[in-house]
N, C-alpha and C positions, 0 to 999 in steps of 0.2 A: 206177735209174728209178722215179720214186715213183708214185703209185697212180693220179694223176688223168692222169700221160701213159699208164699202160699201158692204163686203162678208154679210150679216146679212141680207141687205137688199135684196141684190140678188136672197140671200135664199129664201125669204120673197116674191117673188112677182115679184121685181121691178127694172124698168129700166135704168141704170145707164149709163147718155152721158152729152155731153154737151149742151149750149144752142142753139148754134148751128145746132147740133143735131136735137131737137126738134124742134124747126120752120123752118128745110127744108132751111135752108141757104145754098148758093152757097159759095166756097171760098173767090169770089168778094168781096159778101154781107157781110160775115162775118169779112174781111179784112176792109171794107166801114164801117163798126158799130164802128168796135176796135178802126178807128181811129178818127172817132167822139168823144166817147169817150176819148181817147187820149186828142186829142185839149179840149174840154171840162175840162178836167181837167187841165190842165197846162192852161187853163183861170184863172179858179179860184184859181190856185197856184200865178200867175201873177198878180192879184189884190190885193190879200191877200198881197203880197209880198209889193208892190207898196203903200200899207195902205190906199188902196181907197175901199168904201163902194158900194155894189151894183148901189143905186142911183150915185152915184159919177160916176160912169162908164158910169151908162145911159147918165150922160148928156155929156161927151167924146165923146159915138156914137150915141147920137141922138135918142136916142131909151128909153124906158121905164127900172124902174127897174124889173118890171117882166117876162120882156124881156130879161134882162140877167140871171136870177132867172131859166130860161128854157135854156138858154145857158149853163149855169156851171152846169143844172140837167142833160143835154143829149136830152133836148126833140124831137123828130122827127120832130119837123115842124121847126129847126132850120135846117140852112145849112151849109155845112162844107167854101162855100166862107164866110160866116157871125161869125163863130168862128177866122179862118184869119185873115181876116181884122183887128177883135178886137183884136187879142191876134197885131197885128202890130200897130195899133192905140197905144197900152199901150208900145209902145218901144219893143216889140221882134222885135230881127234883123231875116232877113232871114235867116241866117245863124242857128239861133235859133230852127226857125221855122225847116229848112230843117231837123237839131237833132232829135226833138219831132216826126219828122215823121219818121225815119229814125229807133226811136226806138220801136216804136208801132209794136204791136204783141212777144216782145221779152218776 
C-alpha cells in the first residue's frame, strides 16, 4: 500500500497493521503460518514444474485431488508434515527443502 493511501486511511480512523497483529499471533505462530504457506506455494510450483495435475499428484501420494488442492491453498487442516512428505515424494531433495525453509519470512 502506498504512503498516501495509508495516510488517508489513518486520517479516516482506520488502523493499519499486519495480519499477525489483527489475529493476535505470537512470533512463533506467525513463523509457522509463514512456513506452511511457503511450503504450500513450493508444492504447487514443484507440481507444475513436473507437469503433473492435482489428480496425478494425488495418485502418487495415495490421496485425493481435493486434498492436494487444500494442500496447495494452505488449508488449516493440512499439516506441515504432509506438505514436507509430498514435496519429498515429488523429488524435492532435503537440501532444496532446507533452502525453502531458510528463505521463509524473507
